[in-house]
C-alpha positions in Angstrom: -0.2 0.0 0.2 1.3 3.4 -0.8 -0.3 6.6 0.9 0.4 10.1 -0.1 -0.7 13.3 1.5 -2.2 15.3 -1.2 -4.1 18.2 1.5 -3.5 18.9 4.8 -5.5 22.3 5.5 -5.7 23.2 9.0 -8.4 20.5 10.1 -8.7 18.8 6.5 -6.8 15.9 5.5 -6.7 14.0 2.5 -4.4 11.1 1.3 -4.0 9.5 -2.2 -4.1 6.1 -1.3 -2.9 2.9 -3.9 -3.2 -0.8 -3.3 -1.3 -3.1 -5.4 -3.1 -5.3 -8.0 -0.8 -8.1 -6.4 -2.3 -7.7 -3.3 -6.1 -7.7 -4.6 -5.5 -10.8 -6.8 -3.8 -12.7 -4.0 -7.1 -11.7 -1.9 -9.4 -12.6 -4.6 -7.9 -16.3 -5.0 -7.8 -16.7 -1.0 -11.7 -15.7 -1.3 -12.5 -17.7 -3.9 -10.7 -20.8 -2.5 -12.6 -20.5 0.3 -15.7 -20.1 -1.2 -15.3 -23.5 -3.2 -14.9 -25.4 -0.1 -18.4 -25.2 1.0 -20.1 -25.0 -2.8 -22.5 -27.5 -3.7 -23.8 -27.3 -7.0 -25.6 -29.8 -9.2 -22.9 -32.9 -10.8 -20.5 -32.0 -8.7 -19.7 -33.3 -4.9 -19.7 -30.1 -2.5 -16.0 -28.4 -2.3 -15.1 -30.0 -5.8 -17.0 -27.4 -8.1 -13.9 -26.5 -10.8 -12.3 -23.2 -10.0 -13.1 -21.5 -13.1 -17.1 -22.2 -12.5 -16.6 -20.4 -9.0 -14.9 -17.5 -10.7 -17.3 -17.4 -12.9 -20.3 -17.3 -10.8 -18.5 -15.5 -7.6 -16.0 -13.2 -8.8 -18.0 -10.3 -9.1 -19.9 -10.1 -5.8 -16.3 -11.4 -4.2 -14.7 -7.9 -6.0 -17.1 -5.7 -4.6 -16.3 -7.1 -0.8 -12.7 -7.2 -1.4 -12.5 -3.4 -2.9 -14.3 -2.5 0.8 -12.2 -4.5 2.7 -8.9 -2.5 1.6 -10.9 0.7 1.4 -11.7 0.3 5.2 -8.5 -1.4 6.3 -6.4 1.2 4.4 -8.2 3.9 6.2 -8.1 2.5 9.3 -4.3 2.0 9.0 -4.0 5.9 8.1 -5.9 7.4 10.8 -3.8 5.0 13.2 -0.4 5.7 11.6 -1.1 9.6 11.5 -2.9 9.7 15.2 -5.9 11.2 13.4 -8.8 11.6 15.7 -12.1 12.1 12.9 -15.0 14.4 13.6 -17.1 11.8 11.5 -16.7 9.0 9.3 -13.9 9.7 6.7 -15.1 9.7 3.2 -13.6 8.3 0.1 -13.5 8.9 -3.6 -12.7 6.0 -6.0 -10.9 6.5 -9.4 -11.9 4.3 -12.1 -11.0 0.5 -11.2 -10.1 -2.2 -13.9 -9.5 -5.9 -11.9 -6.0 -6.6 -13.1 -4.7 -3.1 -12.1 -4.0 -1.1 -8.9 -6.8 0.5 -7.2 -6.5 4.1 -6.3 -8.8 6.0 -3.8 -8.7 9.6 -1.9 -9.5 9.5 1.5 -10.8 12.6 3.0 -10.7 13.1 6.9 -11.9 15.8 9.1 -10.2 15.9 12.3 -10.9 17.1 15.8 -9.2 20.3 16.8 -6.4 20.1 19.1 -6.4 22.8 21.7 -5.3 23.5 25.4 -7.4 24.3 28.1 -7.5 27.4 29.5 -6.8 27.3 33.8 -9.8 28.1 35.4 -8.5 31.5 37.1 -8.8 32.9 33.8 -12.4 32.6 33.5 -14.1 35.4 35.2 -17.7 35.4 35.7 -20.1 36.9 38.6 -21.3 34.5 41.3 -24.3 35.1 43.1 -26.5 33.9 45.9 -30.0 34.7 47.3 -31.1 33.8 50.3 -34.5 33.1 50.7 -36.0 36.0 53.1 -38.9 35.3 56.0 -41.3 37.8 53.7 -41.4 35.3 50.8 -42.1 32.6 53.0 -45.0 34.5 54.6 -46.2 35.0 51.1 -45.9 31.9 50.0 -47.7 30.7 52.7 -50.8 32.9 52.0 -50.6 32.1 48.8 -50.9 28.5 49.6 -53.7 29.1 52.2 -55.8 31.3 48.8 -56.1 27.7 47.1 -57.4 26.0 50.3 -61.1 25.1 49.4 -63.1 25.0 52.4 -66.8 24.6 53.0 -70.1 25.0 55.5 -73.6 23.5 55.5 -75.6 24.9 52.8 -79.2 26.3 53.3 -81.5 23.3 52.8 -83.7 25.2 50.4 -80.2 26.7 48.2 -79.8 24.3 44.9 -76.1 23.8 44.5 -74.1 25.9 42.0 -70.9 26.3 40.4 -68.1 25.8 43.1 -70.2 24.3 45.6 -69.4 21.0 47.4 -71.9 17.9 47.4 -71.2 14.3 49.2 -72.7 11.6 46.9 -73.2 7.9 47.2 -73.8 5.7 44.2 -74.5 2.5 43.2 -73.6 1.5 40.0 -74.8 -1.5 37.7 -73.4 -2.5 34.4 -74.8 -5.2 32.4 -77.0 -5.9 35.6 -74.4 -6.4 37.8 -72.7 -4.0 40.4 -69.5 -2.5 39.1 -67.5 -1.6 42.2 -65.2 0.6 40.8 -68.5 2.9 40.3 -69.8 2.1 43.2 -68.9 4.1 46.5 -70.4 5.6 50.1 -69.8 9.6 50.3 -67.9 11.2 48.2 -67.3 14.3 48.1 -67.2 16.6 44.5 -67.0 20.1 43.8 -69.0 21.7 40.9 -66.0 22.9 39.0 -65.9 20.8 36.1 -62.5 19.5 37.1 -64.4 16.0 38.3 -63.6 14.2 34.9 -65.4 11.1 36.2 -68.4 13.2 37.1 -68.5 15.8 34.2 -71.4 14.3 32.6 -73.7 14.5 35.7 -72.8 17.9 37.3 -75.5 19.7 34.9 -78.1 17.3 37.0 -76.3 17.3 40.6 -77.1 21.0 40.1 -80.4 20.6 40.0 -80.7 18.3 43.1 -80.9 19.3 46.7 -79.8 17.0 49.7 -81.3 14.2 50.4 -82.6 13.7 46.8 -81.8 10.2 45.1 -82.0 10.0 41.0 -80.9 7.4 38.3 -78.1 8.1 35.8 -77.3 6.5 32.6 -73.6 7.2 31.6 -72.6 5.7 28.2 -68.5 5.2 28.0 -67.1 5.4 24.5 -65.5 2.4 23.2 -62.0 4.1 23.6 -62.7 4.3 27.3 -59.1 3.2 29.1 -61.4 0.6 31.2 -61.7 -2.4 29.0 -64.7 -3.9 31.4 -66.4 -0.5 30.9 -65.6 0.8 27.2 -68.6 0.9 25.3 -70.9 0.3 28.0 -73.7 1.7 30.0 -73.9 2.1 33.4 -77.0 2.7 35.4 -76.1 4.7 38.6 -78.3 5.3 41.7 -77.0 8.7 42.9 -77.9 9.8 46.2 -77.0 13.3 47.6 -76.1 13.1 50.9 -75.2 16.7 51.9 -74.4 20.0 50.5 -71.9 22.7 51.3 -71.2 26.3 49.9 -67.7 27.4 50.3 -66.6 29.5 53.3 -65.2 32.8 52.9 -64.2 33.3 56.5 -60.4 33.9 57.4 -58.5 30.6 57.4 -56.9 29.8 60.3 -53.0 28.3 61.4 -54.9 25.0 62.2 -56.8 24.8 59.2 -53.5 25.7 57.2 -51.5 22.8 59.0 -54.3 20.0 58.6 -54.5 20.9 55.1 -50.5 20.9 54.6 -49.9 17.8 57.0 -47.3 19.5 58.8 -47.3 19.1 62.3 -46.5 23.2 63.3 -46.4 26.1 61.7 -42.4 25.9 62.1 -42.2 22.8 60.0 -44.3 23.9 57.7 -42.0 27.4 57.1 -38.9 25.1 56.9 -40.6 23.1 54.2 -41.6 26.0 52.3 -38.1 27.5 53.0 -36.8 24.2 51.3 -39.1 24.4 48.5 -38.5 27.8 47.8 -34.6 27.5 47.8 -34.6 24.5 45.8 -36.5 26.7 42.5 -34.3 29.6 43.4 -31.1 27.7 43.5 -32.0 26.1 40.2 -32.2 29.2 38.4 -29.1 30.4 39.9 -27.2 27.2 38.8 -29.1 28.2 35.1 -27.7 31.5 35.4 -24.3 30.5 36.0 -24.3 28.2 33.6 -25.3 30.7 30.8 -22.6 33.2 31.9 -19.8 30.7 32.1 -20.5 29.4 28.8 -20.8 32.7 27.6 -17.2 33.3 29.1 -16.0 30.3 27.4 -17.5 30.8 24.7 -15.4 33.9 24.1 -12.2 32.3 25.6 -11.9 29.6 23.4 -11.6 30.4 19.5 -10.0 27.3 17.6 -11.3 26.4 14.1 -14.1 23.6 13.9 -14.6 20.6 11.8 -17.3 21.9 9.1 -19.3 18.6 8.8 -19.7 19.0 12.5 -21.2 22.8 12.4 -23.2 22.1 9.1 -24.6 19.0 11.4 -25.4 20.7 14.0 -27.0 23.8 11.8 -29.4 21.3 10.1 -30.9 20.1 13.5 -31.4 23.9 14.7 -32.6 24.8 11.6 -34.9 22.2 10.6 -36.7 22.3 14.1 -37.1 26.1 13.9 -38.0 26.2 10.4 -41.1 23.9 11.4 -42.0 26.2 14.2 -41.9 29.3 11.9 -43.7 27.4 8.9 -46.7 26.3 11.5 -46.3 30.3 12.9 -47.1 31.4 9.0 -50.4 29.0 8.5 -52.0 30.3 11.5 -50.8 33.8 11.3 -49.0 34.0 14.7 -45.3 34.4 13.4 -44.1 37.6 15.6 -43.0 40.4 13.0 -39.3 40.6 14.3 -39.2 37.0 13.0 -40.7 37.8 9.8 -37.0 38.3 8.1 -35.6 37.0 5.0 -34.4 33.6 5.8 -30.6 34.2 4.9 -30.7 36.6 7.8 -32.1 33.9 10.2 -29.7 31.5 8.7 -26.8 33.5 9.5 -28.0 33.9 13.1 -28.5 30.2 13.6 -25.0 29.1 12.3 -23.6 31.2 14.9 -25.8 29.3 17.1 -24.1 26.1 15.7 -20.7 27.3 15.7 -21.3 28.4 19.3 -22.7 24.9 20.3 -20.3 22.9 18.5 -17.4 24.8 20.0 -18.5 24.4 23.1 -19.6 20.7 23.0 -15.7 20.0 22.1 -14.7 22.1 25.4 -17.3 20.1 27.6 -15.9 16.7 26.6 -12.0 17.8 27.0 -13.0 19.1 30.4 -14.9 16.2 31.4 -12.1 13.9 30.0 -9.4 16.0 31.9 -11.7 15.9 35.5 -12.2 12.1 34.8 -16.1 13.1 34.7 -18.3 10.7 33.0 -21.6 8.8 33.1 -22.1 5.7 35.0 -23.8 2.8 33.8 -26.5 3.5 36.4 -27.1 6.9 35.5 -27.7 5.8 32.3 -30.2 2.8 33.4 -31.9 5.9 35.5 -32.2 8.2 32.7 -33.5 5.8 30.3 -36.2 4.7 32.6 -37.1 8.1 33.7 -37.4 8.3 29.9 -39.5 5.4 29.5 -42.3 6.2 32.4 -43.2 9.4 30.2 -44.7 7.0 27.7 -47.3 4.8 29.8 -47.8 1.5 28.3 -44.9 1.8 25.8 -42.3 1.2 28.5 -40.8 -2.1 27.0 -40.4 -0.4 23.5 -38.8 3.1 24.8 -36.4 1.2 27.0 -35.4 -1.3 23.7 -35.3 1.7 21.5 -32.9 3.5 23.9 -30.8 -0.3 24.4 -30.2 -0.7 20.4 -29.5 3.2 19.9 -26.1 4.7 20.6 -27.3 8.2 19.6 -30.4 8.3 21.2 -28.6 7.4 24.9 -26.0 10.2 23.9 -28.9 12.8 23.6 -30.2 11.4 27.0 -27.2 11.8 29.0 -25.3 14.8 27.2 -27.0 17.4 29.1 -26.1 15.7 32.0 -22.3 15.5 31.6 -22.6 19.1 30.6 -24.2 20.0 34.1 -21.6 18.0 35.7 -19.2 19.6 33.9 -20.3 22.9 34.5 -21.0 22.3 38.2 -17.3 21.3 38.6 -15.9 23.9 37.0 -18.2 26.4 38.9 -16.4 25.0 42.3 -13.0 25.7 40.7 -13.0 29.0 39.7 -12.2 31.6 42.5 -14.1 34.5 43.3 -16.4 36.1 45.9 -20.1 35.2 45.8 -22.1 38.3 45.5 -25.6 38.2 47.3 -28.5 39.5 45.4 -31.9 40.8 46.8 -34.8 39.2 45.4 -36.2 41.8 44.0 -33.1 42.6 41.9 -32.8 38.7 40.9 -35.2 38.9 38.2 -32.7 41.6 36.9 -30.4 39.7 36.7 -32.0 36.8 34.6 -33.4 39.3 32.6 -32.3 38.8 28.4 -30.1 35.7 30.4 -32.9 33.2 31.1 -35.6 32.0 29.0 -38.8 33.4 30.5 -37.2 36.2 32.3 -37.7 38.7 29.2 -38.9 42.4 30.1 -42.2 42.4 32.1 -43.1 46.0 31.2 -42.6 45.1 27.3 -44.6 42.0 27.4 -47.5 43.6 29.4 -47.7 46.5 26.9 -50.0 44.1 24.7 -50.4 41.5 26.6 -53.6 40.0 25.0 -52.2 40.1 21.5 -48.8 38.9 22.6 -50.4 35.6 24.1 -51.7 34.6 20.7 -47.9 35.2 19.8 -45.1 32.2 19.0 -42.0 33.8 20.0 -39.5 32.6 17.9 -36.7 34.6 19.6 -37.2 32.7 22.9 -36.6 29.3 20.9 -33.5 31.4 19.8 -32.8 32.4 23.5 -33.2 28.4 24.3 -31.0 27.3 21.5 -28.0 29.6 22.8 -28.5 28.6 26.6 -27.3 25.3 25.2 -23.8 24.1 24.3 -24.5 20.5 23.3 
């Protein structure tokens, strides 16, 4: 085999490779001999078919296999001997070939860039914290108490209305047999349209009073999830046991504790503080992550394999294009995003470049710090994903187990967060305490969902109908891989 490097242009390497005819001929002979050992044809004993016939029948198909073997073997050899790390599967372009002559082809490789990691001390970002205040806990408990629904006995002459609470008992028969799942005693329901099991009889219940008994026929569609009820008619004998109306009296701490399950107001406050802290720390982490990735995107400026950039751009653009096309069909595209396609493509190409570069940096840091996803974590991620598809869990698990690319899509964000947490821990600097009122200002323009409230409220009714493609852009910018 003769190898000549013909192009060495930064990340692009090309080699002219020649495989001598003798090697191809010898390989052909070996393949045909091996084939003849087990070949069986009418008129010949197994293994005794003349070589001329074997060659006539199988030389063409064998030649394709042999050429593929030499191309793949030569490619591996060139990559190994030149210590190249391909960003993508190498491609080749074969010159015209005729059996009996040398095989000549050109191998093209885009390699991963070689870059040095920057010292963590060179990364300058503002770290913040924002402790939960007692006032925030008070407000959270107050908001929670506002969601508690309390009731008191209604006037016996008053008919039920929207928002009232009824206690009902029911005996239900399907095909003249009592159905246990639809038979119950003294179940409370609120007439607010949210009780899906009783949606069809709420209108009837509003015409009844405590003590009334009536018969209701319930027809279940053929698509009903419970197979024993699908397509069936149920006869329900319903009794209104009690009727209550909303209690608007000020709520007491005792009622709040009873509803929350806390043993004391101190315990309740501790729970609220823990929940608020968890939520706030999540957003602070996202803020730190975004400004860290922004900083690293500026500090790292190495060249990128074009095929990686193009593939990332196509992924982003195809998703965005579908969203914009749908918005145009429904006349909900924001005017700011109804711009020439070449302008939008230029913006999203920049995003693709950013994501590829940061993805390579994240991978390099993970290797340096020995950060990796364990098999247990992979299993946990797959199980969590499968649980999002009730009834199809087994298919989802099998899909991920047989699809490494799909597994990578699950693990990449987790690995990224692990790397970001490690880098943030190693970056030196004081932590600035930010008041709650100033926190949203910090997040504005940095995190999706924290846009300028005054601008959005200016025409809230109209804006709620718009698809904000620019928010999708912020989401793309906030992720690196």
